C-alpha positions, -999 to +999 in steps of 0.1 A: +550+135-307+563+154-277+552+190-271+568+217-292+586+237-265+612+265-267+638+240-253+629+215-280+632+242-307+668+251-296+683+222-315+665+235-347+672+272-345+706+269-328+720+238-346+756+225-341+756+211-376+735+211-408+730+186-437+719+199-471+700+169-485+696+170-522+726+194-527+732+199-564+752+221-587+720+223-608+699+238-581+699+275-574+684+269-540+712+246-531+738+271-543+723+299-522+719+277-491+755+264-493+770+298-500+751+313-471+765+287-447+800+289-459+801+328-461+789+329-425+817+306-414+796+275-408+811+255-437+830+231-414+797+220-399+778+219-432+774+185-449+763+179-485+742+148-494+738+136-529+734+099-538+748+104-574+776+129-572+805+127-548+815+163-554+790+192-551+797+229-550+834+220-553+836+199-522+830+163-511+794+150-507+782+118-491+755+096-507+735+091-475+728+109-442+741+079-423+776+085-438+781+119-421+808+115-394+793+139-368+759+143-352+736+165-373+709+187-357+691+199-389+685+183-423+676+209-449+655+188-474+658+201-509+643+170-524+611+164-545+579+158-526+578+122-539+608+112-518+604+134-488+588+107-466+617+084-474+642+111-467+627+119-434+629+083-424+666+082-434+672+114-413+655+099-383+676+067-387+707+089-387+697+105-354+685+138-369+655+153-350+647+184-371+639+188-408+635+220-428+614+211-459+618+233-490+594+215-514+559+227-522+528+209-534+513+203-499+485+220-481+486+250-505+479+227-535+443+214-530+429+182-517+458+160-529+483+184-514+465+184-480+465+146-480+503+146-487+508+172-458+487+151-434+508+120-443+540+140-438+529+152-404+518+117-393+551+103-405+572+129-387+553+124-355+559+086-357+596+093-362+597+118-334+609+146-357+601+183-359+593+198-393+597+235-403+576+242-434+570+227-460+568+252-488+592+278-474+628+290-476+642+281-442+656+303-414+686+323-405+701+326-370+720+359-371+730+357-334+751+325-339+757+332-376+739+301-389+718+307-420+698+276-430+680+293-458+679+297-496+674+335-494+703+354-509+720+386-497+718+380-460+733+407-437+760+396-413+751+420-385+726+408-358+701+429-339+673+425-313+643+417-336+631+383-346+612+382-379+586+355-386+569+353-420+544+330-436+556+342-469+591+332-480+592+356-510+581+386-489+606+378-462+634+388-485+619+423-489+613+425-451+649+416-445+661+442-470+641+470-454+651+459-419+688+462-429+683+495-447+664+511-418+688+499-391+664+474-376+687+444-375+674+409-368+683+382-343+665+356-364+645+353-395+621+323-398+600+316-429+571+294-417+556+282-450+526+259-444+532+256-407+524+219-409+539+213-375+558+244-362+535+274-362+540+311-357+529+306-321+555+279-314+583+301-329+570+331-310+572+311-278+608+303-285+617+340-291+600+351-260+626+330-241+655+340-263+677+365-245+690+380-277+655+389-290+638+420-276+608+423-300+591+400-326+578+411-360+553+387-377+538+386-412+506+365-411+481+355-436+462+333-411+467+322-375+471+285-372+467+269-338+452+300-322+455+288-286+493+283-291+495+318-305+473+332-277+495+317-250+527+328-266+515+363-272+504+367-236+537+353-225+555+379-246+533+406-231+542+396-196+578+394-206+578+430-220+587+418-255+565+436-281+549+415-309+542+436-340+520+419-366+513+426-402+481+405-408+469+403-443+432+396-453+399+410-443+374+384-454+341+379-435+334+348-413+325+318-434+297+310-409+277+336-390+248+337-366+220+351-386+196+352-356+216+378-337+225+414-344+258+406-329+268+385-359+267+416-381+293+432-359+318+404-359+339+396-390+372+379-394+393+411-397+374+429-368+379+398-347+416+397-354+418+434-345+401+427-312+421+396-304+454+414-311+443+443-289+434+420-261+468+402-264+488+434-267+499+426-302+506+458-322+489+455-356+503+475-385+495+478-422+529+479-439+562+462-439+579+495-431+557+501-401+562+465-389+600+468-388+602+503-375+577+497-347+594+465-337+628+483-337+614+511-315+599+486-290+631+467-289+650+499-281+626+514-255+610+484-240+576+490-222+569+527-217+553+542-186+520+560-187+517+593-206+519+606-241+546+616-266+567+647-262+582+662-293+613+684-295+620+696-331+644+718-351+615+725-375+581+741-368+568+725-399+577+691-386+559+699-354+527+706-374+531+674-394+536+653-362+506+670-345+484+662-375+495+626-378+492+621-340+456+634-341+448+610-369+464+581-351+449+589-317+484+594-302+483+619-273+507+649-273+500+661-237+501+697-227+532+704-206+529+712-169+535+747-155+568+735-140+580+722-175+568+755-190+590+774-166+620+753-172+617+757-210+611+794-206+645+797-190+663+782-221+642+792-250+645+826-269+617+851-262+602+846-296+598+808-291+565+792-283+566+770-252+544+740-259+544+703-269+554+699-298+583+722-290+600+740-319+635+749-305+638+774-334+669+784-353+684+796-320+693+760-313+718+761-342+737+788-324+731+778-288+730+740-291+723+736-254+687+746-262+683+712-278+700+693-249+680+710-221+648+710-242+649+672-244+657+667-207+630+691-197+604+675-219+613+640-207+610+652-171+574+662-175+551+638-156+527+635-185+553+624-210+562+587-215+587+592-244+603+619-265+607+621-302+636+644-312+632+657-348+663+667-367+681+658-400+704+629-403+723+624-436+727+591-453+756+599-477+786+621-475+824+622-469+843+634-439+828+651-408+793+663-412+787+700-406+756+693-384+776+670-361+776+695-332+738+697-332+736+659-333+760+657-304+739+681-284+708+659-292+728+629-280+736+646-247+699+654-242+687+619-251+713+602-229+705+626-200+667+621-203+647+604-176+624+588-202+632+570-235+640+595-262+647+587-299+661+607-328+636+610-357+647+620-392+621+640-411+621+616-440+624+578-444+658+571-458+685+544-454+705+542-422+739+538-438+774+535-423+778+572-427+746+577-407+758+552-380+791+570-377+773+602-369+750+584-344+780+567-328+798+601-324+767+615-306+764+584-284+731+574-300+720+538-307+693+542-333+671+567-353+637+565-369+632+577-404+600+594-414+576+616-393+545+595-401+564+563-395+576+576-361+540+585-351+528+551-360+556+534-341+553+555-310+515+551-310+518+513-313+544+510-285+523+532-262+492+512-268+511+480-262+526+494-230+492+505-217+477+471-225+506+454-207+499+474-176+463+465-178+470+428-182+495+427-153+469+445-131+442+420-142+466+391-134+471+405-099+433+408-093+421+377-111+401+361-083+366+362-097+351+327-102+329+318-132+292+315-122+278+280-115+250+274-139+218+255-136+204+257-171+166+263-172+162+242-204+182+218-226+210+236-245+197+231-280+183+252-308+170+287-299+156+296-266+125+316-261+131+350-245+116+341-211+140+311-208+170+333-218+160+359-193+158+333-165+194+322-172+206+358-172+188+365-139+203+333-123+238+345-133+232+378-114+225+399-145+198+425-138+167+418-160+135+439-163+106+421-146+083+401-169+056+375-168+048+348-194+011+349-201-006+321-220-041+337-220-057+371-221-066+367-184-030+360-174-018+390-194-044+413-177-033+399-143+003+405-151-004+441-161-023+447-128+007+433-108+031+456-126+008+486-121+022+506-150+020+509-188+033+476-202+050+461-232+037+428-247+060+406-269+053+373-285+075+345-268+088+319-292+121+301-297+115+303-334+111+341-337+142+362-331+132+396-344+097+400-329+091+436-340+097+426-377+065+406-377+044+430-355+049+408-325+055+437-301+031+463-285+044+491-263+029+515-238-003+494-233-027+506-205-060+493-194-077+459-194-092+461-229-060+474-244-040+446-228-065+420-242-063+435-276-025+437-276-023+401-264-044+389-294-024+410-319+011+398-308+000+362-305-017+363-339+015+379-354+035+350-340+012+325-355+018+339-390+053+325-389+051+291-404+062+263-380+069+287-351+061+273-316+044+300-295+051+298-257+028+327-249+032+365-245+057+382-223+043+412-203+068+436-188+067+472-175+075+500-200+109+517-196+117+551-210+148+573-211+183+562-207+207+548-233+202+514-250+232+492-256+237+458-272+260+433-254+262+400-272+286+372-281+290+348-311+313+319-315+342+327-339+353+295-356+390+303-348+391+322-316+359+311-297+333+334-282+337+371-290+318+397-270+305+428-288+294+460-271+275+485-293+248+511-293+216+491-290+181+489-302+175+496-339+208+515-342+231+484-341+234+479-378+228+516-387+259+530-370+282+500-369+297+514-337+310+485-317+340+472-297+349+435-295+368+415-269+374+379-258+357+365-228+360+365-198+364+403-196+373+421-164+352+451-152+382+473-158+386+461-193+348+465-200+350+501-188+378+509-211+360+493-240+329+514-233+350+545-235+362+533-270+327+536-285+320+566-307+287+568-288+305+569-254+294+606-248+258+594-246+267+575-214+279+608-199+244+621-199+229+643-227+196+660-232+184+654-196+195+618-193+214+608-162+251+600-166+256+562-166+271+545-136+301+532-156+314+511-128+281+493-124+276+490-162+311+476-166+304+450-139+272+439-156+290+436-190+317+416-172+290+393-157+276+387-192+311+378-204+315+354-175+282+338-184+292+334-221+325+319-209+308+295-186+283+283-212+312+269-232+317+259-269+282+247-274+269+282-272+263+297-307+252+332-296+240+352-266+226+386-271+212+412-247+196+439-268+188+463-255+206+466-222+190+498-208+213+522-189+197+551-170+221+563-143+226+534-119+195+516-132+207+489-156+184+462-170+183+437-198+151+444-217+154+415-242+176+385-245+183+358-272+203+326-268+210+301-296+230+268-294+251+250-319+236+218-334+245+188-313+265+173-340+286+204-347+323+200-342+336+216-310+368+236-314 
């Protein structure tokens, strides 16, 4: 089977002709699919196939695909599963390269269904055919007006948003809301089981489609994650936002019990991190998905800065400010220059700030609205402006508020930054609403203050991540470290072996000596010439303090001898544990302890976690996740995302952390994880001690996958 490329998908999503196979007057699916095609004016290139009836839906049908008198690009198979293989063979024999398969009973239906789906894929690959589905409702191309779907009530108007959905039934509701809210679609694709064409393949097609400016995706799972990852990054570079509603928050089926890191990484948290890394905007509702995609399609990538708000209502200003604080959306203070400009146009009793309440004076002097918008948009700290006013959805004749809307339109069209009209409540964008917008020279409007804050917040985060990725692409010259492993990559490594690997990779590690006797421990303590820590060294003991295998602040020969005996004896209480000896290292005090560790996610590969370290890892659950490798710039931004980030600024006498150096160390750990490859199960540095510019790994744990484990 050839690679599924955007060029290859053109013949599927932009067909010249379609065959409805299994067309029947008894089938509601057939009725809907046929009516859609004929109502959209594609009837001349729609062919009905039924081996028993020569007339279906009031027009002639042919018994076989081979009897159609023009080349067919897509066969919509509405036949039982039992004859689907035979029908795909007939389609291939007729020169048809794409099949849209309606029937269910495949991968979603247990072991027998999965076997049937595997057979279907193998058969299609042998025939050189592409399959969309099975177990779905088809697709609609609104740009070319070609609906190959059994979903009724399709709109005729096209727009800039492509909608992908793994749920056929939910896609109908998504389509209805998109139409109601004025977020029209370029395409709608129901994906079903994604036996062959996945969300990533379709996303790749829409990134290259010139009529699509943003992509909305409803996902229950991500199949072929590498395909999705490449397509999402391609979309990010192209400036096309991907907005995802991802259902499900189950934990990983398999987890590394040996490492604290495993407790920080779960399926939903991993998806969150992956989406953030890829610039995918994650939302929680259908409404937010469509509104955010619509805003991104309208504005494109935004510049740096926050949201400016110009409103007819002081109450709306308060609501937006509250929701923005909840969502982490910045409403920057305006500059002195902007303040001066607004002072010239506002009444004396007005408050000059962001959000800006233009007051009732704007009803009389509508230029206040116009100039308020342009002044706010000109502020260097503002990336986009939300303009809050009412917009009716029902009425007859000219609207009495039209002059104000016209003034808003003049301001939005004269603004230096993207500005969008926001209605205070979520309501339909009807033809009456559109007539008002058209009169004001406006293209779109967002309904709902909360929805607007969510949408602007998502688009701003996406825009910021895009700037980061483009900058990282320009500076991506750092090579992965060349590794000389100190031991065979199997099982769990003792701490002293893990430390050696970290040191060889350029990661700062606290000095330590492996002692196999009391005399060696005493000699090590003399060389370090400071109070020391003694820890049992064993590949079979991950949490040494839990068994009493750690002694801290040990001074003097007799104390070192006693501590050596205690920690070694503690290790020997663990049945079957191999004891390498006892590690002796200098005591460290002060500073902040972090955890930096990685575990293999079964879908996405190694995920790096950064958290408050030591015993606080599982207490506070304060962590950030990312893929590897991770640039120093990205690591620094992630550090600032920790709730515990103020600790790194220096509190209670501690030195402020050298964030640049710390970010470089974290980046080096990520490079090491990346270089170790898929056989690595987990790598954990806990704690990584940070005291000003002194940064050291105090403990390390590395585990490897079983040699027979499948490599993803």
